[in-house]
C-alpha positions in Angstrom: 0.0 0.4 0.1 1.9 3.0 -1.3 1.5 6.5 0.6 -0.7 8.3 -2.0 -3.6 5.4 -1.4 -3.1 6.1 2.7 -3.3 10.1 2.2 -6.6 9.4 0.1 -8.2 8.3 3.2 -6.1 9.9 6.5 -5.4 13.5 4.8 -8.8 16.3 4.2 -9.4 17.0 0.4 -9.6 20.0 -0.4 -13.6 21.0 -1.0 -12.5 24.5 -2.5 -13.4 23.0 -5.8 -16.9 22.3 -5.5 -17.9 26.0 -4.6 -16.2 27.1 -8.0 -17.5 24.7 -10.3 -21.0 25.3 -9.0 -20.4 29.0 -9.5 -19.4 27.8 -13.1 -22.3 25.8 -14.1 -24.5 28.8 -12.6 -23.0 31.0 -15.3 -23.3 28.1 -17.8 -27.0 28.1 -17.6 -27.2 32.0 -17.3 -25.5 32.6 -20.6 -27.8 29.7 -22.1 -30.7 31.7 -21.1 -29.6 34.7 -22.8 -28.6 32.3 -26.0 -32.1 31.7 -25.9 -33.5 35.2 -25.6 -31.0 36.4 -28.5 -32.6 33.7 -31.0 -35.8 35.2 -30.2 -34.7 38.8 -31.3 -34.1 39.8 -34.7 -33.1 43.4 -34.5 -29.9 43.3 -35.0 -29.7 46.8 -32.3 -31.6 44.6 -29.6 -29.6 41.8 -29.8 -26.1 44.3 -29.0 -26.8 44.5 -24.8 -27.5 40.6 -24.9 -24.7 39.5 -26.8 -22.5 42.4 -24.6 -24.3 40.0 -21.5 -22.8 36.8 -23.2 -19.6 38.4 -23.5 -19.7 38.9 -19.8 -20.6 35.7 -18.5 -18.2 33.9 -21.2 -14.9 36.3 -19.2 -16.5 35.2 -15.8 -16.4 31.2 -16.6 -12.8 32.1 -17.6 -11.7 33.7 -14.5 -13.4 30.9 -12.8 -11.8 28.6 -15.1 -8.5 30.1 -14.1 -9.1 29.8 -10.4 -9.8 26.3 -10.9 -6.2 25.6 -12.1 -5.2 28.1 -9.6 -6.2 26.2 -6.9 -5.0 22.7 -8.4 -1.6 24.3 -8.2 -1.7 24.7 -4.6 -3.9 21.8 -3.6 -2.4 18.7 -1.9 -5.5 16.0 -1.8 -8.2 16.6 -4.3 -11.9 15.5 -4.2 -11.0 14.1 -7.2 -8.5 12.8 -9.7 -6.2 16.4 -10.7 -6.5 15.5 -14.5 -10.2 15.0 -14.6 -10.7 18.5 -12.1 -8.5 20.1 -15.5 -10.5 18.1 -18.2 -13.9 19.1 -16.2 -13.2 22.7 -16.1 -11.6 22.7 -19.5 -14.8 21.3 -21.4 -17.2 23.6 -19.0 -15.2 26.0 -20.3 -15.4 25.0 -24.2 -19.7 24.8 -23.8 -19.3 28.4 -23.1 -16.3 29.6 -25.4 -18.7 28.0 -28.3 -21.9 29.7 -27.5 -20.2 33.0 -26.8 -18.4 31.9 -30.0 -22.1 31.8 -32.1 -23.3 34.9 -30.5 -20.1 36.8 -31.3 -20.8 35.8 -35.2 -23.9 36.9 -35.1 -23.1 40.4 -33.9 -20.0 40.1 -36.8 -22.3 38.8 -39.5 -25.7 40.8 -38.8 -27.6 38.1 -40.1 -31.0 39.4 -41.5 -33.3 36.9 -39.8 -32.7 33.9 -37.1 -33.7 31.1 -38.8 -35.6 28.4 -36.4 -32.6 25.9 -36.6 -30.7 28.0 -34.5 -33.8 28.6 -32.2 -33.9 25.1 -31.7 -29.9 24.8 -30.9 -30.3 27.5 -28.3 -33.4 25.1 -26.9 -30.8 22.2 -27.2 -28.0 24.4 -25.2 -30.3 25.2 -22.6 -31.2 21.8 -21.6 -27.8 20.4 -21.6 -26.5 23.2 -19.8 -29.2 22.6 -17.5 -27.9 18.5 -17.1 -24.5 20.0 -16.7 -25.9 21.9 -13.6 -27.1 18.9 -12.2 -24.3 16.5 -12.6 -22.0 18.8 -11.7 -23.8 20.1 -8.2 -24.4 16.3 -7.6 -20.9 15.8 -7.5 -20.2 17.3 -4.1 -22.2 14.3 -2.7 -21.5 11.8 -5.6 -21.6 8.4 -3.7 -25.4 9.3 -3.0 -26.7 11.0 -6.4 -24.9 8.5 -8.5 -27.8 7.1 -10.6 -29.0 10.2 -10.8 -25.9 12.1 -12.3 -25.2 9.1 -14.5 -29.3 9.4 -15.9 -28.4 13.0 -16.5 -25.3 12.1 -18.3 -27.5 9.4 -20.6 -29.4 12.8 -21.3 -26.5 14.7 -22.2 -25.8 12.0 -24.9 -29.5 12.0 -26.1 -29.3 15.9 -26.6 -26.1 15.4 -28.7 -27.4 12.7 -30.7 -30.5 15.5 -31.7 -27.9 17.8 -32.0 -25.9 16.2 -34.6 -29.8 15.8 -36.5 -30.6 19.4 -36.1 -27.0 20.1 -37.6 -27.9 17.7 -40.5 -31.5 18.9 -40.9 -30.9 22.5 -41.0 -27.6 22.9 -43.3 -29.7 20.6 -45.7 -32.7 23.2 -45.6 -30.3 26.0 -45.3 -29.1 24.8 -49.1 -32.6 24.2 -50.3 -34.2 27.3 -49.3 -31.8 29.9 -49.2 -31.0 31.9 -52.0 -28.9 34.4 -50.8 -25.0 33.1 -50.9 -23.9 35.4 -48.4 -26.8 34.8 -46.1 -26.3 31.3 -46.4 -22.6 31.4 -45.8 -23.3 33.7 -42.3 -26.2 31.0 -41.1 -23.9 27.7 -42.2 -21.0 29.1 -39.8 -23.3 30.3 -36.9 -25.1 26.3 -37.1 -21.9 24.9 -37.3 -20.4 26.5 -34.1 -23.6 25.6 -32.0 -23.4 22.1 -33.0 -20.0 22.3 -31.8 -21.2 23.7 -28.3 -23.6 20.8 -28.0 -20.4 18.3 -28.8 -18.9 20.3 -25.9 -21.7 19.5 -23.5 -21.3 15.8 -23.9 -17.8 15.8 -23.3 -18.6 17.4 -19.7 -20.9 14.0 -19.2 -17.5 12.2 -20.4 -15.5 13.6 -18.0 -18.2 13.3 -15.0 -18.9 9.7 -16.0 -15.0 9.0 -15.9 -15.0 10.6 -12.4 -17.5 8.3 -11.2 -16.2 5.3 -12.4 -12.8 6.1 -10.5 -14.9 7.2 -7.6 -16.7 3.7 -6.8 
């Protein structure tokens, strides 16, 4: 039996990570709510303040990620493996980055119309954010919440599959119906960024499942 194994039992684990992750997912959900609002806003002028708020959420998420990495550097015993803490923080940051990336493309490209497929993606991303929030918050008491967290991860996988289908359907319909080449390119870029956001949400669930397996 090695020293590291013994220390896991007898040295108190640093629980500072849980409030940081819980704050992070709260910011993620808020950004997803704002993005839903953005998809209901057809006025280019009215979009601007919402996009600024999403950017503010992305910056706040970056700060939390840096705090988590800083805490990781100074913590001796962590609540779960160090590499998984790093991966979880990074994957949460990726979801928020792609959400912000889509909103920034909307700001820069100024599409004339936000097509229904974009609203559908915003609904999927919001659902994913809520499932992520539930799963991450559940890690504070992973033993008690294990089965519920696993079910939430399964939902995230289902959402990712829906995102793939929505992407294919949306791109196909876009090429069939959009006659303005410039508008087509703009919307295609936004759809692709949103599809990546949904993919990254599934990455979060993969990290959480890895954590649960190691903690079993």
